[in-house]
C-alpha angles and dihedrals in degrees: 000000000000121000113261114256109251116247113246120233129176120207117199115186131136091219104087092197092057092043094051093043093050091045093050093048093049093045089054087056091054101260122138103234132195123183140203130186097209141025096256093053089042093056091049090047091051091053091047100043103029096218119207090216138011130213108200136186114228100209111059130140121259099002113025127206092271091053090048091050093048091053093043092053090052088067111084092217092057102040091108103026107131111250131185119196112211120196142162089212105104094178104065119170111252091238090058093047091048094049091049089054092046089052090052100249126144116224122224131172130227137274096062112185122209095266091046092051094047092047090049092051092049092046092050090051094038090235121155120209 
């Protein structure tokens, strides 16, 4: 029986510690993970690696997670790619929360523990384990 093809996830977060920790945890669970430390690199990485889901930080310099998501949704290929926005900001403006929902993103709050991160990845990819 052939090996299952790993599910592809892209993590975009300007905090390299968070990015590497999330990537390491998901790789241990069998996911194929690519990372980017800013929105511009993340958009290029998405076009290169064609992730099946994206975990995205909301607060990043220059282009934030919302800006990334707006640009991602402009691309036909990524209109329906599952995206989770992860933030430590518990007091989001209603207009931001509403736009995230309209753009089809799930909202999660930091810290994300291993089991939370794995559950989120599986939920994004609609995988049961």
